N, C-alpha and C positions, 0 to 999 in steps of 0.2 A: 552480397553477404551483409549480415546485420552488423551495425556499428555498436560496440559495447562501451559503456562509460556511464558516468554519473551526472553529466551536465543537466539532463532533464530532471533528475531526482533533486538536485540542488534548487531547481526552480520552485519546488514546493515550499522552500524556506527563505530564499534570499535571491537577489539579482547577481549577475556575474561580476559587476564592479565591486560590490561590497564583499562578495566571496573572496575575490583575489586580494583586495586591499586590506580587508579587516579580519575576515574569519580564518582563512587558511594560515596566515602567520600566527594567529592565536592558537590554532589547533596544534601547530608544531612547537610553539614555545610553552604553552600552558597545559598541553595534553599530558596525562599521566599514564604509566604502563597499565595495561589491562590483561592481555594474554600473550603467550608465546607458544609457537608450534613449529615443528619441522614439516614443511609442505613441499610436495612435488608440483612444479608448475613451470610456466615460461616467464622468466624474470629479466629485468635489466634491459639494457639497450639492444643486446643481440638476441634476446628472447629465446635463449637456448633452454630446452627442457632439462631441468635438474632439480635437485632438492636443496632447499635453503631454509634458514630460520626466519620466520616472519613474526614481528612484534606488532601489537596493536596499542594505540594511544587514544584516549578519550578525554573529552571535557566533562568534568564531573559536577560542575556547579549549576547545571540546568537540566531539566528533564528532556528538552529538545537539544540533543548533543551532536557530536560529530566523532567519527572514528577515522584514524589514519593508520594505514598498514605500511610498515617499514620492513624492508628485506635486507638481510646481511649479505653483502657482496664479498665473498671470500677472496676472489681474484684481485679486486681493486682495494680490498681492505677498507671498505666504506659501507655505510648504511644508506640505502636509497629508498626514497618515497615511492611506494607502489600504487597506492590508491587512497582516496579520501571520499567519504560519503556521509550523509546525514544519518544519525543514529538516535532512535527513540529508546530510552532506557527501559521502559516498562510497558507492558501491554496485557492483552487478554490471554489467559492460559488455555490453550487448546490442545487436545490430544489428536494427532493426525497420523494416518498411515501413509508413508511416502509412496507416491505413485510414479513420480518422475523427477529426475534431477537435471536441470537445464544448466550445465556447467559452462562457464564462459571460457573462451579459448586460453585465457591465462592460467586456468587450472586451480585458482585459489578463490574465485568468486562464482556464485551460482544463484539461480532462483530454484525454489523447490515447490513442487505441486504435491499437496497432501490431501487426504480425504478424511472427513469426520465420520463418526459412527453412523450419522444419518445420511451419508452419501454426498455431502456438499464438498466439492473440490475447491480448495483454497490455495492460491499460488502467492509466494512471497519471496523477496530477496533475503537471503540468509546472511545477516550481518557478521556471523562468525563461522561461515563455511570453511574458511582456511583452517580453523581449529578442529572442526568436527567431521570433515569430509570422510576421513578414513573409517569413522564409526558408523556411517549411515549404510543401511541396507534397504533396497527396494522391497516393499511389502511389509516392513516392520513399522510398529507404531512408536511415536516419540511425543514428548510433551514440549510444545513450543510456546513462546511468548510472542504474540502478534499485535501489530498496530499499523495504522495507515496515516498517510499525509495526503493532502489534496493538491493536485495540479490546478484544478478548478472546482469551485463549489458555489452554489447559489440556492436561494429559496425558490421553491416552485411557485411561479406566479399563477399559472392556470391550473387549478386543482381538479377540474373536471373537463371531460370532453363528451360529445354526444353524437349519435347517429340520428339523422333526421330523414323523413320521407321514405323513399325507396330503400335507402341504406338501412334504416331501422327495420323495415319489413324483411329485407334479406338476412339481417343478423338474427332476428327472432325466428325466422324459418329454420335456420341451422340448428336452433335449440328446441324446435318443436313447439314454438309459441306463436300466438297471433298478436298483431299490434293492437294497442289500445287507442281509442280516439277521444278527443276532447269534446266540449259542448258544441263546437263548430263542425265537428266531423273530421277534423284534421288528425293525422296520425301523431300520437305523442312521441317525442324523441326518447331514445334509449340513452340514459345518462350514466357515465362511468365516473366514479370518485377515485382520484389518484392519490389522495392525501395519505392513505395508509399503505401505499404500495412499497414493497421491499424488493429491490433488485440488486444483484451483484453479478456483473458480467465481465469476467477476465478476458483480456485481449487475445490470449493464446500466442502461438508463434514463438519467436525468440524471447519475448518479454511478457510472459504471462502474469508477472507481478503488477502490471498496469491493468486497471479495470474501470468500467463505468459503474456507477452506483446510484441508488435512490433509496431513501429511508426517512421515516419520521424521526425527529430528534427525541431521544429518550431523556437526556440530560445535557447540560452545558456548563462549562467552566472556562476560566481564562488563564492563560499562561504566557510567559515571555520566552522568546527564543530568537537568537541571532539578531538581537536588537529590535525586534518587532513584536507586536501583540498578536496572539493566536487564540482561537477558540479550540477547546477540546470538546468535541461533540461525540456523545455515545450514540451509535447508530446500529441498526440491525444489518447483518449479512444474510440472516435466515430467520424466518418468523416462527416456524414450528418444526423442531424445537428451536428455542431462541438461541441465536449465536450473535453476540454483541461485541463490538470492538470500539476502540477510541480512534477518532478521526481528527487529526490536527489540521486546521485550516487558517490561513492568514485572515485577520479580521477585515482587511480591506477588500476581500472578495465579496462581501455581503453589503447590500444596500441598507439593510436594517439588521439589528441584533436578532439572531434566530431564537425562537422560543421553544419550549418543550411541546412536542407533537407537531411542530412545523415540518413539512416535508422539505428535504434538501436533496440535491442531486449534483453530479459532476463526474470528474475523473480522479482516481486515486492511485497512489503507489503503496503497495503493501510490503512491509518488511517484518522480520522476525528473527528469532534465534532460539536455539535449544535451551530449555530450562536447565539450570545447573544447581 
């Protein structure tokens, strides 16, 4: 059975020690109320299925924020922390038709798979699922704000690869072409340029919000979050028609500052929420 939680999502932003010692206490002390909703789910220590009131609290002084969900435990007359996760406040506005809702066992968190008008399936963790779950309908279209953060990211070092010799002959034969030869009579290699490649490959399964990616950088800016410097890279999820998102990546992932048009690749976590 899949293990659900946000430990790996926090890895995109900070390490476990800093999370526990610095950031979690700040989320609970400095977080301000955002939303309130009555939610049916499995709550508290006994995880009994019931309806309770869930409150969300967010840090508002940074674009790379965090959200804490707190549930009202009527029986013990206490408020209990249910979940905390990274929260990117703004993203790309995309209209998606909901194809599948991957609800977590707790009933108040989920990943959503939606499809654009061009047929691209995009999966993301819904940061406000607890608030909107009752309004979602499979097959209906909704406007979402989508952004991504990087588990790993790097500049593409080898921007080309090639088939040589018999490999080149075999590849060209598949496309009905004959090999070219150089002045020495040797078969010219077939060279592929990867610098403009766009790829978005969701993992599927229980966690479709994780995906491999590759894209040239469209633009780059810098932002601070969780006590560390980040790059905000605009990248493609799809080339034609263009679907562009913001990818937040820790600066220390890169050996050199990415430049516009540089190809980058890695693993990302997609998140989003319903536009309100």
